[in-house]
C-alpha positions in Angstrom: -46.6 55.5 17.7 -42.9 54.9 18.6 -41.6 51.4 19.4 -38.1 50.2 20.1 -36.9 46.8 21.3 -33.4 45.6 22.2 -32.1 42.3 23.7 -28.6 41.7 25.1 -26.9 38.5 26.2 -25.6 40.1 29.4 -22.2 39.3 31.0 -22.7 35.9 32.5 -24.8 33.8 30.1 -23.4 31.7 27.2 -26.4 32.3 25.1 -29.5 34.5 24.9 -32.8 32.8 25.8 -34.9 36.0 25.6 -37.0 36.8 22.5 -38.6 40.1 21.9 -40.7 41.4 18.9 -43.6 43.5 17.8 -46.4 42.8 15.3 -49.4 44.5 13.8 -52.7 42.9 12.7 -55.0 43.7 9.9 -57.0 46.1 12.1 -53.7 48.0 12.9 -53.6 46.7 16.5 -50.1 46.6 17.9 -48.9 43.5 19.7 -45.6 43.7 21.5 -44.0 40.8 23.4 -41.1 39.9 25.6 -40.4 36.2 26.5 -37.7 34.8 28.7 -37.0 31.2 28.1 -35.8 28.6 30.6 -34.8 24.9 30.5 -31.4 23.6 29.5 -28.9 24.9 27.1 -31.2 24.9 24.1 -34.7 24.7 25.7 -35.1 28.3 26.7 -34.1 29.6 23.3 -36.6 27.3 21.6 -39.5 27.9 24.0 -39.3 31.8 23.9 -38.9 31.9 20.1 -41.7 29.4 19.6 -44.1 31.5 21.7 -43.3 34.9 20.3 -42.9 33.9 16.6 -46.0 31.6 16.4 -48.4 33.8 18.4 -47.1 36.9 16.6 -47.6 35.3 13.2 -51.1 34.2 14.1 -51.9 37.7 15.3 -50.9 39.3 12.0 -53.6 37.1 10.3 -56.4 38.5 12.5 -58.6 41.6 12.2 -59.8 41.7 15.8 -59.7 45.0 17.7 -62.0 45.1 20.7 -60.5 44.5 24.2 -62.8 41.5 24.9 -61.9 39.8 21.6 -58.2 40.5 22.0 -58.1 39.0 25.5 -60.1 36.0 24.5 -58.0 35.4 21.4 -54.7 35.6 23.3 -55.9 33.2 26.0 -56.7 30.7 23.4 -53.4 31.2 21.7 -51.5 30.9 24.9 -53.3 27.6 25.7 -52.5 26.3 22.2 -48.9 27.4 22.4 -48.5 25.9 25.8 -49.5 22.5 24.4 -47.2 22.9 21.5 -44.2 23.6 23.7 -45.0 20.7 26.0 -45.4 18.4 22.9 -42.0 19.5 21.4 -40.2 19.2 24.7 -41.5 15.6 25.1 -40.0 14.6 21.8 -36.4 15.8 22.3 -34.4 15.0 25.4 -32.3 18.2 25.2 -35.6 20.2 25.4 -37.2 18.4 28.3 -38.8 20.8 30.8 -38.4 23.9 28.6 -40.7 26.8 29.2 -40.9 30.6 29.0 -42.2 33.7 30.6 -44.5 35.9 28.5 -45.5 39.5 28.7 -47.5 41.1 25.9 -49.0 44.6 25.3 -51.7 45.2 22.8 -52.7 48.8 21.8 -56.1 49.2 20.1 -57.4 52.7 19.6 -57.2 54.5 22.9 -57.0 51.3 25.0 -54.3 48.9 26.0 -54.3 45.3 27.2 -51.4 43.9 29.2 -51.1 40.1 29.7 -48.3 38.2 31.5 -47.2 34.7 32.7 -44.1 34.5 34.9 -41.9 37.3 36.1 -41.2 39.3 32.9 -42.8 42.7 33.6 -44.9 45.4 32.1 -44.5 49.0 33.3 -46.3 52.3 32.6 -44.6 55.7 32.9 -47.2 58.4 33.4 -46.6 62.0 34.5 -43.1 61.0 35.5 -44.2 58.2 37.8 -43.4 54.5 37.0 -46.1 51.9 37.8 -45.7 48.2 37.5 -48.8 47.0 35.7 -48.1 43.3 35.9 -47.7 41.1 38.9 -44.8 38.7 39.1 -45.7 35.0 39.2 -42.8 34.1 41.5 -42.2 32.6 44.9 -40.7 35.7 46.3 -43.6 37.8 45.2 -45.9 35.4 47.0 -43.7 35.8 50.2 -43.9 39.6 49.9 -47.7 39.5 49.4 -48.2 37.4 52.6 -45.8 39.5 54.6 -43.1 36.9 55.0 -40.3 39.0 53.6 -40.0 42.7 52.6 -39.6 44.0 49.1 -36.0 44.8 49.9 -35.3 41.3 51.1 -37.0 39.9 47.9 -34.3 41.5 45.7 -31.6 39.3 47.2 -33.6 36.2 48.2 -31.9 32.9 47.3 -35.1 31.6 45.7 -35.9 34.8 43.7 -35.6 32.9 40.4 -38.4 30.4 41.3 -41.3 31.1 39.0 -44.8 29.9 39.9 -46.3 30.2 36.4 -44.8 29.6 33.0 -45.8 28.9 29.4 -44.9 25.3 28.9 -43.9 22.8 31.6 -47.5 22.6 33.0 -50.7 22.0 31.1 -52.4 24.6 33.3 -52.1 28.1 31.7 -53.0 31.0 34.0 -52.2 34.3 32.5 -53.1 37.6 34.2 -54.7 40.2 31.9 -55.8 43.8 32.5 -56.9 46.7 30.3 -57.3 50.4 30.6 -57.2 53.7 28.6 -53.7 55.0 27.7 -53.0 58.8 27.9 -51.2 60.9 25.3 -47.8 61.0 27.0 -47.8 57.5 28.4 -44.7 55.3 27.9 -44.8 51.5 28.3 -41.9 49.3 29.1 -41.8 45.5 28.7 -38.7 43.7 30.0 -37.2 40.5 31.2 -36.0 40.0 34.7 -32.4 40.5 33.4 -33.3 44.2 33.7 -35.3 44.3 36.9 -33.0 42.1 38.9 -30.1 44.4 38.1 -31.7 47.9 38.0 -34.1 49.3 40.6 -37.4 50.8 39.6 -36.3 54.2 40.6 -33.2 54.1 38.4 -35.4 52.7 35.5 -37.7 55.7 36.1 -34.8 58.2 36.0 -33.6 56.8 32.7 -37.1 56.8 31.2 -37.9 60.4 32.1 -34.7 61.8 30.6 -35.7 64.6 28.3 -34.6 65.1 24.7 -33.4 61.5 24.4 -34.8 59.1 21.9 -36.5 55.9 22.9 -33.7 53.9 21.3 -31.1 55.7 23.5 -33.2 55.2 26.6 -33.5 51.5 25.9 -29.7 51.3 25.3 -29.1 53.1 28.6 -31.3 50.6 30.5 -29.2 47.7 29.1 -25.9 49.4 29.8 -27.0 50.0 33.4 -28.0 46.4 33.8 -24.7 45.2 32.5 -22.8 47.8 34.7 -24.6 46.3 37.7 -23.4 42.8 36.9 -25.4 41.7 33.9 -26.1 38.3 35.4 -28.8 37.4 32.9 -30.0 38.1 29.4 -31.6 41.6 29.2 -34.5 42.5 27.0 -36.2 45.9 26.8 -39.2 47.1 24.7 -40.4 50.7 24.9 -43.7 51.7 23.3 -45.2 55.2 23.2 -48.6 55.0 21.6 -49.3 58.7 21.5 -46.0 59.6 19.7 -46.5 61.5 16.4 -43.9 59.6 14.4 -42.4 56.1 14.3 -38.9 55.9 15.5 -38.3 52.4 14.3 -37.6 48.9 15.7 -34.4 47.3 16.7 -33.5 43.9 17.9 
């Protein structure tokens, strides 16, 4: 299995509110996460790091491996972490209203589980085709779904940053979760909207299908392209290839 993750401040932000990491539990299940924080100068940093670090640490203490148990465990963790973020934000004025998106991929045996809250995305590259395997919890996505605007209009919509579900802020946690079997040559991408708002899916696909290029270099090319297109937000990228024969390493 190969896994690489990188995060970049971008060209417009004063600090990086994204947090990205990968963990392994006692049953050798991989847990990879990208979180994009929001809420004030410090709030986003705190919320995204709280979510990834705490849930990741808790995961390393488990030995669960079945899809049902993994989904059930993560839902409980997200509910608990949501309450922790709300509690912390209520105690410190500079953290009021903080929250974070959350997208996580778990690989157990020949199956994967993808879970998300917010507009950080999960993609699957299979046979050269790129498929988004999460659904954005955002206002513009709702408008697209109901035919109010086109996907092209969504890319430049003035309210494209309005998120309809987050971790933190509200006591109601509503993650989406799906699972399926992964194939030998599959490549997964987790990313914050700092990538997808700057780089189209087709260009992302073209970079990912580049032959004889390491995962690390492909991740770097995605970030370079996002910055070349304006870099208006923090950019986080995690690439995971479960069928790879060797581990390339991890970067942050």
